[in-house]
PAZAPA-4460 file (N, C-alpha, C; in steps of 0.05 Angstrom, whole numbers, plus 32768, in hexadecimal, padded with zeros to 4 digits):
% residues 207
    n_x    n_y    n_z   ca_x   ca_y   ca_z    c_x    c_y    c_z   seq   type   mol
   832E   78FC   7D5E   8332   7917   7D6A   8350   791C   7D6E     1      X     A
   835A   7930   7D63   8377   7937   7D65   837C   7947   7D7E     2      X     A
   8394   7942   7D89   839D   7951   7DA1   83AF   7968   7D97     3      X     A
   83AA   7980   7DA0   83BA   7997   7D98   83D5   7997   7DA5     4      X     A
   83EA   79A1   7D97   8404   79A3   7DA2   8405   79B7   7DB8     5      X     A
   8418   79B4   7DCB   841C   79C7   7DE0   8439   79C5   7DE9     6      X     A
   8441   79D9   7DFA   845D   79DA   7E03   8464   79C1   7E14     7      X     A
   8451   79B7   7E23   8456   79A0   7E33   843F   798D   7E33     8      X     A
   8444   7974   7E2A   842E   7961   7E27   8422   795A   7E42     9      X     A
   8432   7957   7E57   8427   7952   7E72   8414   7968   7E7A    10      X     A
   841B   7981   7E74   840A   7997   7E7C   83F0   7998   7E6C    11      X     A
   83F2   7992   7E52   83DA   7993   7E42   83C7   797C   7E4A    12      X     A
   83D2   7965   7E51   83C1   794F   7E5A   83B4   7956   7E75    13      X     A
   83C3   7963   7E86   83B8   796B   7EA0   83A0   797E   7E9B    14      X     A
   83A4   7992   7E8A   838F   79A6   7E85   8377   7999   7E79    15      X     A
   837B   7987   7E66   8364   7979   7E59   8355   7967   7E6D    16      X     A
   8364   795A   7E7E   8357   7949   7E92   8346   795A   7EA5    17      X     A
   8352   7971   7EAE   8343   7982   7EC0   832A   798E   7EB3    18      X     A
   832C   7995   7E9A   8314   799E   7E8B   82FE   7989   7E8B    19      X     A
   8307   7970   7E86   82F3   795A   7E85   82E7   7954   7EA0    20      X     A
   82F8   7954   7EB5   82EE   7950   7ED0   82D9   7965   7ED8    21      X     A
   82DF   797E   7ED0   82CC   7994   7ED6   82B2   7990   7EC7    22      X     A
   82B4   7988   7EAE   829C   7984   7E9D   828B   796E   7EA8    23      X     A
   8297   7958   7EB1   8288   7941   7EB9   827D   7942   7ED5    24      X     A
   828B   794F   7EE7   8282   794F   7F03   828F   7939   7F13    25      X     A
   8289   7937   7F2D   8298   7926   7F40   8290   7909   7F40    26      X     A
   827A   7901   7F34   826F   78E7   7F39   826F   78D4   7F21    27      X     A
   827F   78DB   7F0D   8280   78CA   7EF5   8294   78B4   7EF9    28      X     A
   8290   789D   7EEB   82A3   7887   7EEE   82BE   788C   7EDF    29      X     A
   82D2   787D   7EE7   82EC   787D   7EDA   82F4   7860   7ED6    30      X     A
   830A   785C   7EC8   8314   7841   7EC4   8323   7837   7EDD    31      X     A
   8328   7848   7EF0   8335   783F   7F09   8320   7833   7F1B    32      X     A
   8322   7819   7F20   830D   780A   7F2E   8304   7818   7F48    33      X     A
   82EB   781D   7F49   82DF   7829   7F61   82E2   7847   7F64    34      X     A
   82F0   7854   7F51   82F5   7870   7F53   82E1   7880   7F41    35      X     A
   82D6   7895   7F4D   82C7   78A9   7F3D   82DB   78BE   7F34    36      X     A
   82D0   78D2   7F25   82E1   78E8   7F1D   82EC   78F8   7F35    37      X     A
   82DC   78FA   7F49   82E6   7907   7F62   82FD   78F7   7F6E    38      X     A
   82FB   78DD   7F70   8310   78CD   7F7B   832A   78D0   7F6B    39      X     A
   8327   78D1   7F51   833F   78D4   7F40   834C   78EF   7F45    40      X     A
   833C   7904   7F46   8347   791F   7F4C   8355   791F   7F67    41      X     A
   8349   7912   7F7B   8355   7911   7F95   8370   7902   7F94    42      X     A
   8371   78ED   7F86   838B   78DE   7F82   83A0   78F0   7F77    43      X     A
   839A   7900   7F63   83AE   7911   7F56   83B7   7927   7F69    44      X     A
   83A5   7932   7F79   83AD   7947   7F8C   83BF   793B   7FA1    45      X     A
   83B8   7924   7FAC   83C8   7917   7FC1   83E3   7910   7FB6    46      X     A
   83E4   7906   7F9D   83FE   78FE   7F91   8411   7915   7F90    47      X     A
   8407   792D   7F89   8419   7944   7F86   841D   7955   7F9F    48      X     A
   8409   7956   7FB0   840B   7968   7FC7   8410   795A   7FE1    49      X     A
   8409   7941   7FE3   840B   7932   7FFC   8417   7916   7FF6    50      X     A
   8430   7915   7FED   843B   78FB   7FE5   843C   78E6   7FFB    51      X     A
   843E   78EE   8015   843E   78DB   802A   8422   78CE   802D    52      X     A
   840E   78DE   8028   83F3   78D3   8029   83EF   78BF   8012    53      X     A
   83FB   78C5   7FFB   83F9   78B4   7FE3   8406   7898   7FEA    54      X     A
   841A   7898   7FFC   8426   787F   8004   8417   7872   801B    55      X     A
   8402   787E   8023   83F2   7871   8038   83FB   7879   8054    56      X     A
   840D   788C   8057   8417   7894   8071   8403   78A4   8081    57      X     A
   83F3   78B4   8074   83E0   78C5   8082   83C6   78C7   8072    58      X     A
   83B0   78C5   8081   8396   78C8   8075   838A   78E4   8078    59      X     A
   8399   78F5   8087   838E   7910   808D   838B   7920   8074    60      X     A
   839F   791E   8062   839D   792E   8049   8385   7926   8039    61      X     A
   837F   790C   8037   8368   7903   8027   834E   790D   8034    62      X     A
   834E   790C   804F   8336   7914   805D   8330   7932   8058    63      X     A
   8346   7942   8058   8342   795F   8053   8338   7964   8037    64      X     A
   8342   7954   8023   8339   7957   8008   831C   794F   8004    65      X     A
   8313   793D   8015   82F7   7934   8013   82E4   794B   801A    66      X     A
   82EE   795F   8028   82DD   7975   8030   82DB   798B   801B    67      X     A
   82ED   798A   8007   82EE   799E   7FF2   82D7   799C   7FDF    68      X     A
   82CE   79B2   7FD5   82BB   79B2   7FBE   82CA   79A6   7FA6    69      X     A
   82BB   7999   7F95   82C7   798B   7F7E   82D7   799E   7F6C    70      X     A
   82CB   79B5   7F66   82D9   79C8   7F54   82F3   79D1   7F60    71      X     A
   82F4   79D4   7F7A   830D   79DC   7F88   8321   79C6   7F86    72      X     A
   8318   79AD   7F88   832A   7996   7F86   8337   7995   7F6A    73      X     A
   8326   7998   7F56   8331   7998   7F3A   8344   79AF   7F36    74      X     A
   833F   79C6   7F42   8351   79DC   7F40   836C   79D6   7F4B    75      X     A
   836D   79C6   7F60   8387   79BE   7F6B   8396   79AC   7F58    76      X     A
   8388   799B   7F49   8395   798A   7F35   839F   799C   7F1E    77      X     A
   8390   79B0   7F17   8397   79C0   7F00   83B0   79D1   7F06    78      X     A
   83B3   79DA   7F1F   83CA   79EC   7F25   83DB   79DF   7F3B    79      X     A
   83ED   79CE   7F34   83FE   79C1   7F48   8411   79D5   7F55    80      X     A
   841A   79D0   7F6E   842C   79E2   7F7B   8448   79E2   7F6E    81      X     A
   8456   79F8   7F6F   8470   79FA   7F63   8484   79E6   7F6F    82      X     A
   8480   79DF   7F88   8494   79CE   7F95   848F   79B0   7F90    83      X     A
   8479   79AA   7F82   8472   798E   7F7D   8482   7982   7F66    84      X     A
   847E   7968   7F61   848B   795B   7F4B   8483   7967   7F30    85      X     A
   846D   7976   7F30   8464   7982   7F17   846E   799E   7F13    86      X     A
   847C   79A9   7F27   8486   79C5   7F25   849A   79C9   7F0F    87      X     A
   84B3   79BE   7F12   84C7   79C1   7EFE   84C0   79B3   7EE4    88      X     A
   84C2   79C0   7ECE   84BB   79B3   7EB4   84CB   799A   7EAF    89      X     A
   84E4   799A   7EB8   84F5   7983   7EB2   84EB   796A   7EC1    90      X     A
   84DD   796E   7ED7   84D1   7957   7EE5   84B5   7951   7EDC    91      X     A
   84A6   7966   7ED5   848A   7963   7ECD   8487   794F   7EB6    92      X     A
   8496   7953   7EA1   8493   7942   7E8A   8498   7924   7E8F    93      X     A
   84AF   791D   7E9B   84B4   7900   7EA0   84A1   78F4   7EB5    94      X     A
   8499   7904   7EC9   8489   78F9   7EDE   846C   78F8   7ED8    95      X     A
   8462   790C   7EC8   8445   790F   7EC5   843A   790A   7EAA    96      X     A
   844A   7907   7E95   843F   7903   7E7A   842E   78EA   7E79    97      X     A
   8438   78D4   7E82   8429   78BB   7E81   8412   78BC   7E95    98      X     A
   8418   78C6   7EAD   8403   78C7   7EC2   83EA   78D5   7EB9    99      X     A
   83EE   78ED   7EAD   83D6   78FD   7EA6   83C9   78F3   7E8C   100      X     A
   83D9   78E8   7E7A   83CD   78DC   7E62   83BB   78C5   7E6A   101      X     A
   83C5   78B3   7E7B   83B6   789B   7E82   839D   78A3   7E92   102      X     A
   83A0   78B5   7EA5   8388   78BD   7EB5   8374   78CD   7EA5   103      X     A
   837D   78DC   7E91   836A   78E9   7E7F   835A   78D4   7E70   104      X     A
   8368   78BF   7E67   8359   78A9   7E59   8348   7899   7E6C   105      X     A
   8350   7897   7E86   833F   788A   7E9A   8324   7896   7E9B   106      X     A
   8323   78B0   7E98   8309   78BE   7E99   82FB   78BC   7E7D   107      X     A
   830A   78C2   7E68   82FE   78C1   7E4D   82F2   78A6   7E46   108      X     A
   8302   7891   7E4B   82FA   7877   7E42   82E7   7868   7E54   109      X     A
   82E1   7874   7E6B   82CB   7869   7E7C   82B0   7871   7E71   110      X     A
   82AF   7883   7E5D   8296   788C   7E52   828E   787B   7E3A   111      X     A
   8274   7877   7E36   826B   7866   7E20   8271   7871   7E05   112      X     A
   8274   788C   7E03   8277   7898   7DE8   8294   78A0   7DE3   113      X     A
   82A7   7893   7DF1   82C3   789B   7DED   82CD   7893   7DD1   114      X     A
   82E0   78A2   7DC7   82ED   789D   7DAE   830B   789F   7DB1   115      X     A
   831C   788F   7DA4   8339   7893   7DA6   8341   78AE   7D9B   116      X     A
   8356   78B9   7DA8   8361   78D2   7D9F   8379   78CD   7D8C   117      X     A
   837E   78E0   7D7A   8396   78DF   7D6A   83AA   78F3   7D74   118      X     A
   83C0   78EA   7D7F   83D4   78FC   7D8A   83E5   7907   7D73   119      X     A
   83EE   791F   7D76   8402   7929   7D63   841C   7919   7D67   120      X     A
   842C   7917   7D52   8443   7906   7D52   8456   790C   7D69   121      X     A
   845A   7926   7D6E   846D   792D   7D84   8463   7923   7D9E   122      X     A
   8449   7925   7DA3   843E   791B   7DBC   843E   78FD   7DBE   123      X     A
   8438   78EF   7DA8   843A   78D2   7DA8   8456   78C9   7DAD   124      X     A
   846A   78D6   7DA1   8486   78CF   7DA5   848E   78D4   7DC2   125      X     A
   8484   78E9   7DCE   848B   78EF   7DEA   847F   78DA   7DFC   126      X     A
   8467   78D2   7DF7   845A   78BD   7E07   8469   78A2   7E03   127      X     A
   8471   789C   7DEB   847F   7883   7DE5   8499   7882   7DF4   128      X     A
   84A8   7898   7DF5   84C2   7898   7E03   84BE   7892   7E21   129      X     A
   84A8   789D   7E2C   84A5   789B   7E49   8497   7882   7E52   130      X     A
   8489   7874   7E41   847B   785C   7E4A   848E   7845   7E4D   131      X     A
   84A5   7846   7E41   84B8   782F   7E42   84BE   7827   7E5F   132      X     A
   84C5   783A   7E71   84CB   7834   7E8C   84B4   7828   7E9B   133      X     A
   849C   7834   7E97   8484   7829   7EA4   847F   780C   7E9B   134      X     A
   8482   7807   7E81   847E   77EC   7E77   8491   77D8   7E83   135      X     A
   84AA   77E0   7E85   84BE   77CD   7E91   84B8   77C7   7EAE   136      X     A
   84AE   77DB   7EBD   84A7   77D7   7ED9   848E   77C6   7EDB   137      X     A
   8479   77CD   7ECB   8460   77BF   7ECE   8461   77A2   7EC3   138      X     A
   8473   779D   7EB1   8475   7782   7EA5   848C   7772   7EAF   139      X     A
   849A   777B   7EC4   84B3   776E   7ECC   84AE   7752   7ED6   140      X     A
   8496   774B   7EDF   8491   7730   7EE9   8482   771F   7ED5   141      X     A
   847B   772B   7EBE   846C   771B   7EAA   847D   7705   7E9F   142      X     A
   8474   76EC   7E9F   8485   76D5   7E98   8489   76D1   7E7A   143      X     A
   8490   76E5   7E6C   8496   76E3   7E50   84A4   76FD   7E47   144      X     A
   84AE   76FD   7E2F   84B9   7715   7E24   84A2   7724   7E16   145      X     A
   84A0   773E   7E1C   848B   774F   7E10   8499   7764   7DFF   146      X     A
   8493   7764   7DE6   849E   7779   7DD4   8488   778C   7DCC   147      X     A
   848B   77A5   7DD3   8478   77BA   7DCB   8482   77C9   7DB3   148      X     A
   8471   77CD   7DA0   8479   77DB   7D87   8464   77EF   7D7F   149      X     A
   846D   7807   7D78   845B   781B   7D6D   8467   7822   7D52   150      X     A
   845B   781B   7D3C   8467   7820   7D21   846D   783E   7D1E   151      X     A
   8486   7843   7D16   848F   785E   7D12   849B   786B   7D2B   152      X     A
   8499   785D   7D42   84A3   7868   7D5B   84B8   7857   7D68   153      X     A
   84B8   783D   7D62   84CC   782C   7D6E   84C0   7814   7D7C   154      X     A
   84D1   7806   7D8B   84C9   77EF   7D9A   84DA   77EC   7DB3   155      X     A
   84D0   77DD   7DC6   84E0   77D7   7DDE   84D6   77BC   7DE9   156      X     A
   84E7   77B1   7DFA   84E0   7796   7E05   84DE   7798   7E24   157      X     A
   84CD   7787   7E2F   84C9   7786   7E4C   84C2   7769   7E53   158      X     A
   84BB   7764   7E6C   84B5   7749   7E74   84CD   7739   7E7D   159      X     A
   84C9   7720   7E85   84DF   7710   7E90   84EE   7700   7E7B   160      X     A
   84E4   7700   7E63   84F2   76F0   7E4E   84E4   76D6   7E49   161      X     A
   84ED   76C8   7E35   84E0   76AE   7E2D   84CF   76B2   7E15   162      X     A
   84B8   76A4   7E13   84A7   76A8   7DFC   849F   76C5   7DF9   163      X     A
   849A   76CE   7DE0   8496   76EA   7DDB   8479   76F1   7DD4   164      X     A
   846F   7707   7DDF   8456   7713   7DD7   845C   772E   7DCC   165      X     A
   8450   7735   7DB6   8454   774F   7DAA   843A   7760   7DAD   166      X     A
   843E   7779   7DB4   8428   778D   7DB5   842E   77A2   7DA0   167      X     A
   841C   77A5   7D8D   8421   77B8   7D77   840A   77CB   7D75   168      X     A
   8410   77E5   7D75   83FB   77F9   7D73   8406   7815   7D76   169      X     A
   83F4   7828   7D77   83FB   7844   7D7B   8407   7848   7D97   170      X     A
   8419   785C   7D9B   8425   7860   7DB5   8410   7863   7DCB   171      X     A
   83FB   7872   7DC6   83E7   7877   7DDB   83DA   785D   7DE4   172      X     A
   83D4   784B   7DD1   83C6   7833   7DD7   83D9   781F   7DE5   173      X     A
   83F2   781D   7DDC   8405   780C   7DEA   8409   7816   7E07   174      X     A
   840B   7831   7E0A   840E   783C   7E25   83F7   7834   7E37   175      X     A
   83DF   7836   7E2E   83C8   782E   7E3E   83C9   7810   7E45   176      X     A
   83D1   7800   7E31   83D2   77E3   7E36   83E6   77DC   7E4C   177      X     A
   83FF   77E6   7E4A   8413   77DF   7E5D   8410   77ED   7E78   178      X     A
   83FD   7800   7E79   83F7   780D   7E92   83DE   7801   7E9F   179      X     A
   83D5   77EA   7E95   83C0   77DC   7EA2   83A4   77E2   7E98   180      X     A
   83A2   77F0   7E81   8388   77F5   7E76   8384   77E4   7E5D   181      X     A
   838A   77CA   7E5F   8389   77B9   7E47   836E   77B8   7E3B   182      X     A
   8359   77B8   7E4B   833E   77B4   7E40   8334   77CB   7E2E   183      X     A
   8341   77E3   7E31   8337   77F9   7E21   834C   7802   7E0C   184      X     A
   8364   77F5   7E0C   8378   77FC   7DF8   836C   77F5   7DDC   185      X     A
   836F   7808   7DCA   8360   7806   7DB0   8373   77FE   7D99   186      X     A
   8369   77EB   7D89   8376   77E5   7D70   8393   77DC   7D73   187      X     A
   8397   77CA   7D86   83B2   77BE   7D8A   83B3   77A2   7D7E   188      X     A
   83CA   779A   7D74   83CF   777E   7D6C   83E0   7771   7D82   189      X     A
   83D6   775A   7D8C   83E4   774A   7D9F   83EC   7730   7D92   190      X     A
   8406   772B   7D90   840F   7714   7D81   8420   7702   7D93   191      X     A
   8419   76E9   7D94   8429   76D6   7DA4   8418   76BE   7DAB   192      X     A
   8423   76AC   7DBC   8413   7695   7DC4   83F9   769D   7DD2   193      X     A
   83E3   7691   7DCA   83C9   7699   7DD5   83C8   769B   7DF3   194      X     A
   83D2   7687   7E02   83D0   7689   7E1F   83DF   76A1   7E2A   195      X     A
   83F6   76A8   7E1E   8405   76BF   7E28   83F7   76DA   7E20   196      X     A
   83EB   76DA   7E08   83DC   76F2   7E00   83C5   76F7   7E14   197      X     A
   83B7   76E2   7E1A   83A0   76E5   7E2D   83AA   76ED   7E48   198      X     A
   83C0   76E1   7E52   83CA   76E8   7E6C   83D3   7705   7E6D   199      X     A
   83E0   770E   7E58   83E9   772A   7E57   83D1   773D   7E56   200      X     A
   83BC   7735   7E49   83A4   7746   7E47   8396   7748   7E62   201      X     A
   8398   7733   7E72   8389   7732   7E8B   8399   7739   7EA4   202      X     A
   83B4   773A   7EA2   83C4   773F   7EB9   83C2   775C   7EC2   203      X     A
   83BD   7761   7EDC   83BC   777C   7EE6   83D8   7789   7EE3   204      X     A
   83D9   77A0   7ED6   83F2   77AE   7ED1   83EF   77CB   7EDB   205      X     A
   8405   77D7   7EE2   8405   77F3   7EE9   83FC   77F8   7F05   206      X     A
   83FD   7812   7F0D   83F6   781A   7F28   83D8   7819   7F2D   207      X     A
***
């Protein structure tokens, strides 16, 4: 399934995720352990509208969202406030491109009939540029050098150094892997010492 081009990849992923959340309803599973589709929508609203609550400072915002009808909750995800991190386009793309791509796949790939998507080259390149920082953060304690490579897009290194493990695949699949969705990352090659490959596949990564 090909993804259509749009002016902003973060915004197109947001819209596609909201469409899917609406289609499925509030009680479907996601790849986020213990979260339903409603829980995921709540997380996204809190992240953008109540950042202190996202840090655990206040539970009042979450309690208020629990009272909302599901469609109203998804509508809040679909239309973020202008003053949020999603308002200015210059912030939306770096802050939300990976976030909404991964959470869209959290819903898609929790379903038995999911299929990998084919991103347009511009979108794949955008995702590849932005996953580098997340990978370096998520792998900073991994006790080896990790080299991620997407043929035609480039490569980067992460990890603490030492023996090397290579991850080779499409930008979308590498992004999911280094963001902690190793079990559903599709058609990747992992090359390196077997114990390190297994450890990298099993280590919790990402937020």
